[in-house]
C-alpha positions in Angstrom: -1.1 -60.8 -65.1 -0.8 -64.1 -63.3 3.0 -64.0 -63.5 3.1 -60.5 -62.0 0.8 -61.6 -59.2 3.0 -64.6 -58.4 6.1 -62.5 -58.5 4.6 -60.0 -56.0 3.5 -62.9 -53.7 7.0 -64.4 -53.8 8.6 -61.0 -53.0 6.1 -60.4 -50.1 6.8 -63.9 -48.8 10.5 -63.5 -48.9 10.3 -60.1 -47.2 8.2 -61.5 -44.4 10.4 -64.6 -44.1 13.6 -62.4 -43.8 11.8 -60.3 -41.2 11.1 -63.4 -39.2 14.7 -64.5 -39.5 15.9 -61.2 -38.2 13.6 -61.1 -35.2 14.3 -64.3 -33.4 15.3 -62.7 -30.1 13.3 -63.7 -27.1 11.0 -61.1 -25.7 9.2 -61.1 -22.4 5.5 -60.1 -22.3 4.4 -59.0 -18.8 0.9 -60.4 -18.2 -1.4 -59.9 -15.2 -0.8 -61.5 -11.8 3.0 -61.4 -12.3 2.8 -63.9 -15.2 5.5 -63.6 -17.9 5.3 -65.0 -21.4 8.6 -65.4 -23.2 8.6 -66.1 -27.0 10.4 -65.0 -30.1 9.5 -61.5 -31.2 8.1 -62.7 -34.6 5.8 -65.1 -32.8 4.5 -62.4 -30.6 3.9 -60.1 -33.6 2.1 -63.0 -35.5 -0.2 -63.7 -32.5 -1.2 -60.1 -32.1 -1.6 -59.6 -35.9 -3.9 -62.7 -36.0 -5.8 -61.5 -33.0 -6.4 -58.1 -34.5 -7.6 -59.7 -37.8 -10.0 -61.9 -36.0 -11.3 -58.9 -33.9 -11.8 -56.9 -37.2 -13.8 -59.7 -38.8 -15.9 -60.2 -35.7 -16.6 -56.4 -35.6 -18.0 -56.5 -39.1 -20.2 -59.6 -38.7 -23.1 -57.7 -37.2 -23.3 -55.3 -40.2 -23.0 -58.1 -42.7 -25.8 -60.2 -41.2 -28.0 -57.1 -40.8 -27.5 -56.3 -44.5 -28.2 -59.8 -45.6 -31.5 -59.8 -43.6 -32.5 -56.5 -45.2 -31.6 -57.8 -48.7 -33.7 -60.9 -48.2 -36.6 -58.7 -46.9 -36.4 -56.4 -49.9 -36.3 -59.3 -52.3 -39.5 -60.8 -50.7 -41.2 -57.4 -51.0 -40.2 -57.1 -54.6 -41.6 -60.6 -55.4 -44.8 -60.0 -53.5 -45.6 -56.6 -55.0 -49.3 -56.5 -56.0 -50.1 -55.5 -59.6 -46.7 -56.1 -61.1 -46.6 -59.7 -62.2 -43.7 -59.2 -64.6 -41.2 -58.2 -61.9 -38.9 -61.0 -60.8 -36.4 -61.2 -58.0 -32.8 -60.5 -59.2 -30.4 -63.4 -59.4 -28.7 -64.3 -56.1 -25.2 -63.8 -57.6 -26.0 -60.3 -58.9 -25.4 -61.4 -62.5 -27.5 -60.8 -65.5 -30.5 -63.0 -66.0 -29.8 -65.5 -68.7 -33.4 -65.5 -70.0 -33.6 -61.8 -70.6 -33.4 -60.3 -74.0 -30.1 -58.5 -74.6 
């Protein structure tokens, strides 16, 4: 399986590398206030791809942090439940407790 993964990575790298070699023409990006940015097409594509990826990650951060707070609150509630001394909080990694009987 590892060999197949590495073969796919190499093929993807070569495809992107050949795309970069084919798109070396200079393009002009018209900005505000009559500013012009001239750069190779592949560099412009890379910048906008990276900016989109960063914006996507930033858009999900609020949801991730809200879910983490809720999980921590629910774990505290589970541990502090009255009348059920045998209930323990689940492992942080989500794995099976090593002390339980299997």
